[in-house]
Structure formats: structure tokens, C-alpha cells
C-alpha positions in Angstrom: 25.2 99.3 27.3 21.6 100.1 26.6 18.8 97.6 26.7 18.5 97.6 22.9 22.2 96.6 22.5 21.7 93.8 25.0 18.6 92.6 23.2 20.4 92.8 19.8 23.3 90.7 21.1 20.8 88.2 22.7 19.1 87.8 19.3 22.4 87.6 17.4 23.8 84.8 19.6 20.4 83.0 19.6 20.4 83.0 15.7 24.0 81.7 15.6 23.1 79.0 18.2 20.0 77.9 16.3 22.0 77.7 13.0 24.3 75.2 14.6 21.7 73.1 16.3 19.6 73.0 13.1 22.6 71.7 11.2 24.1 69.3 13.7 21.4 66.6 13.5 21.5 66.9 9.7 25.1 65.8 9.8 24.0 62.9 12.0 21.4 62.0 9.3 24.2 61.8 6.7 26.4 59.9 9.1 23.7 57.3 9.8 23.0 56.9 6.1 26.6 56.4 5.0 28.5 53.1 5.0 31.8 54.7 3.8 34.6 54.9 6.4 36.1 58.0 4.8 32.7 59.7 5.0 32.3 58.7 8.6 35.8 60.1 9.4 35.0 63.4 7.8 31.5 63.7 9.4 33.0 63.0 12.9 35.3 66.0 12.4 32.5 68.2 11.2 30.1 67.1 13.9 32.6 67.8 16.7 33.8 71.1 15.4 30.2 72.3 14.8 28.9 71.4 18.3 31.9 72.9 20.0 31.7 76.0 17.8 28.0 76.8 18.6 28.2 76.0 22.4 29.7 79.5 23.2 26.7 81.0 21.3 24.4 79.0 23.6 26.2 80.3 26.6 26.1 83.9 25.4 22.4 83.6 24.5 21.8 82.7 28.1 24.0 85.4 29.5 22.4 88.2 27.4 18.9 86.8 28.1 19.5 86.9 31.9 20.9 90.4 31.5 17.7 91.5 29.7 15.6 90.1 32.5 17.8 92.0 35.0 17.5 95.2 33.0 13.7 95.0 32.7 13.4 94.3 36.5 11.8 91.9 38.9 8.4 93.5 38.8 8.3 93.1 35.0 9.5 89.5 35.3 6.8 88.6 37.8 4.0 89.7 35.5 5.4 88.3 32.2 3.8 84.9 32.1 4.8 84.5 28.4 8.5 84.8 29.5 8.1 82.0 32.1 6.8 79.7 29.3 9.7 80.9 27.0 12.2 80.1 29.8 10.8 76.6 30.1 11.3 76.2 26.3 14.9 77.6 26.7 15.6 75.0 29.4 14.3 72.3 27.1 16.6 73.6 24.3 19.6 73.5 26.6 18.7 69.9 27.4 18.5 69.3 23.7 22.0 70.8 23.3 23.4 68.6 26.0 21.7 65.6 24.4 23.6 66.5 21.2 26.8 66.0 23.0 25.6 62.5 23.9 24.8 61.9 20.3 28.2 63.2 19.3 29.9 60.8 21.6 27.8 57.9 20.3 28.9 58.6 16.7 32.5 59.4 17.7 32.7 55.9 19.2 30.9 54.2 16.2 28.1 53.1 18.5 25.1 54.5 16.6 22.3 52.0 16.3 19.5 54.4 15.2 18.3 55.1 11.7 18.6 58.3 9.8 14.8 58.7 10.2 15.3 59.1 14.0 17.8 61.9 13.4 15.4 63.5 10.9 12.9 63.6 13.7 15.4 65.0 16.2 16.3 67.6 13.6 12.8 69.1 13.8 12.6 69.5 17.6 14.5 72.8 17.8 12.4 74.2 15.0 9.3 73.8 17.1 10.9 75.4 20.1 12.1 78.3 17.9 8.5 78.9 16.6 7.0 78.9 20.0 9.7 81.0 21.6 9.5 83.7 18.9 5.7 83.8 19.0 5.9 84.2 22.8 8.5 86.9 22.7 6.8 88.9 19.9 3.1 88.4 20.6 3.4 88.1 24.4 0.0 86.4 24.7 -0.1 86.6 28.5 
């Protein structure tokens, strides 16, 4: 497989992953705003299915990203300061993804005590990471 195919699959899985982690907290917003047991039941199903659906995309994004680094080589990696910053952002994003599982468990057990405003804020965090990571990958400022 050529480097361009590896890069293409890395981007495809990254886009699919982001689609899920953009939508997951939005479901939590709706869940926190609702007082209807039937709505809570439906949202619990949707939240769980969504998070488990996008987790393989997160894993495949990482696999193809590491594969890209391997293909470009250690010398390239050492001088690509932008990539080191991007990798830090990716680590934060994986931490965010893991935190989503904690939030899922909180809602599944009906233990949420936070407002929908909190989840609206949480919903914006991956957007900021995406902006920074894309700028770093395209512009390569250092």
C-alpha cells in the first residue's frame, strides 16, 4: 500500500471519528434537557450505539497515523515539530474520547447532575482540536 493510500484511510477514519464525537455530546445536551422517561430511554440507546460505533474509527485513525509516521521515517519525524504538537492534540482527543465513556456511564445510570450548558461546552472541545490539528498538518508551521 502506497503512502497516499495510507494517508487517505487515515483521513477517512479521522473524519468518521470526528463525526461521532461531534454528535455524541449533542445527544447528551438533549438528554440533560429532557424530563421524559421515554426520551431518556431512546437517548441511552443512541448514545451507547454511537460511541461504540465510532470507537473503531478512533483506533483505525491511530493505526493509520502511526503507519504514516513509520512510512515517512524517523528522520522526518525528528524534524517535524508541527507533528509533535499534533500528536499532543491527538492524545488529548483520545482522552476526550475516553471521557465520553465516563459520561455515557453517568447517563446510563441516571446519575447526571450537570446542565445542558455544560454539555454544549464539552461539544465544542473537539472542534478546537480539529481546527488546530488540520492547520498543523496542512500549514506545517514549524
